[in-house]
Structure formats: C-alpha cells, structure tokens
C-alpha positions in Angstrom: -6.5 -3.9 9.0 -3.1 -5.0 7.7 -0.2 -3.0 6.4 2.1 -4.1 3.6 5.5 -2.7 2.7 7.9 -4.1 0.1 11.5 -4.9 0.7 12.4 -2.4 -2.0 10.6 0.4 0.0 12.5 -0.6 3.2 15.8 -0.6 1.4 15.1 2.9 -0.1 14.4 4.2 3.4 17.6 2.6 4.8 19.6 4.0 1.9 18.1 7.5 2.6 19.3 7.4 6.2 22.7 6.0 5.1 22.2 3.1 7.6 23.0 5.5 10.5 21.8 4.9 14.0 18.7 6.9 15.0 19.8 9.2 17.7 16.8 11.2 18.8 13.0 11.6 18.7 13.2 13.8 15.6 15.1 11.1 13.7 12.5 8.5 14.8 9.6 10.7 13.8 11.2 11.3 10.4 11.7 7.6 9.8 8.1 6.9 11.0 6.8 9.5 8.5 8.8 7.9 5.7 7.6 4.4 6.5 4.0 5.5 6.8 4.1 7.0 3.4 5.3 3.7 2.0 2.6 1.6 3.8 -0.7 0.9 2.2 -3.8 0.3 4.3 -6.0 -2.6 3.6 -9.4 -2.1 5.3 -12.0 -4.8 5.4 -15.6 -3.8 5.8 -17.4 -6.0 8.3 -20.2 -6.8 5.8 -18.0 -7.3 2.8 -16.1 -10.5 2.2 -12.5 -10.4 1.0 -13.9 -11.5 -2.4 -16.1 -8.4 -2.5 -13.2 -6.1 -1.5 -11.0 -7.5 -4.3 -13.9 -7.3 -6.8 -14.4 -3.6 -5.9 -10.7 -2.9 -6.2 -10.6 -4.5 -9.6 -13.7 -2.5 -10.7 -12.0 0.7 -9.4 -8.6 0.1 -11.0 -10.2 -0.7 -14.4 -12.5 2.3 -14.3 -11.8 4.7 -17.3 -12.7 7.6 -15.1 -10.2 6.7 -12.4 -7.5 5.9 -14.9 -8.0 9.3 -16.6 -8.0 11.1 -13.2 -4.6 9.6 -12.3 -3.2 10.3 -15.7 -4.1 13.9 -15.2 -2.6 13.9 -11.7 0.6 12.3 -13.0 0.5 9.4 -10.5 -0.9 6.6 -12.6 2.1 4.3 -12.1 2.1 4.7 -8.3 -1.7 4.3 -8.1 -1.7 1.1 -10.1 1.2 -0.3 -8.0 -0.7 0.5 -4.8 -3.8 -1.3 -6.1 -1.8 -4.2 -7.3 -0.1 -4.6 -3.9 -3.5 -4.2 -2.1 -5.1 -6.9 -4.3 -2.2 -9.3 -3.7 -2.4 -8.7 0.1 -6.2 -9.1 0.1 -6.0 -12.3 -1.8 -3.3 -13.6 0.5 -5.3 -12.7 3.6 -8.4 -14.2 2.0 -6.8 -17.6 1.3 -5.3 -17.7 4.8 -8.8 -17.2 6.3 -10.2 -20.0 4.1 -7.8 -22.6 5.7 
C-alpha cells in the first residue's frame, strides 16, 4: 500500500492552520484527519499485477455508469482527479518494480 498527497494539498492544509505550531493532541488529531482526507490509498491485490490494477482503474473511470453516478453526486471532478492520481502512482510504482 502506498499513499500519495500532492504539494497543493499540503499547502492547503498549512494555510488552513496558518502555519501555527501544533500545541496539543487535539490539534494533532485535527491535522491528521485533514491529511487523511487528502490521501488516496493505492491497494495492490496479491494476484493482480500493476498492469491489471491500472487496466481496471481505466475501465472504471471510463464507465458511463460510474461517470453518471458521480455527476449526480456532484463530485465528478474530485473523483476523476483521484483516479488520475491513483493511475499515475500505480504506473510509477509499476515502472520502479520493473527495474
């Protein structure tokens, strides 16, 4: 499993806390929750190769049913960005494993 977060997401979090020092457990928990919401999990099934995972992601992201569902839910842009980031991370990990 790998986690990926963009620099823009980190900067948004830092701006939200106004670059202040975290002083107690409540502040740390809040920051952790914010960062967890910005992280995207990339799970690899033991039987599937990275190529199979990318193929399935591409099939899912181009599915008319899934696209329609996210249009209705109003989160199409975020959903597409998450898939884009996952596919890029999976391809990066896959090429590293090939070397």
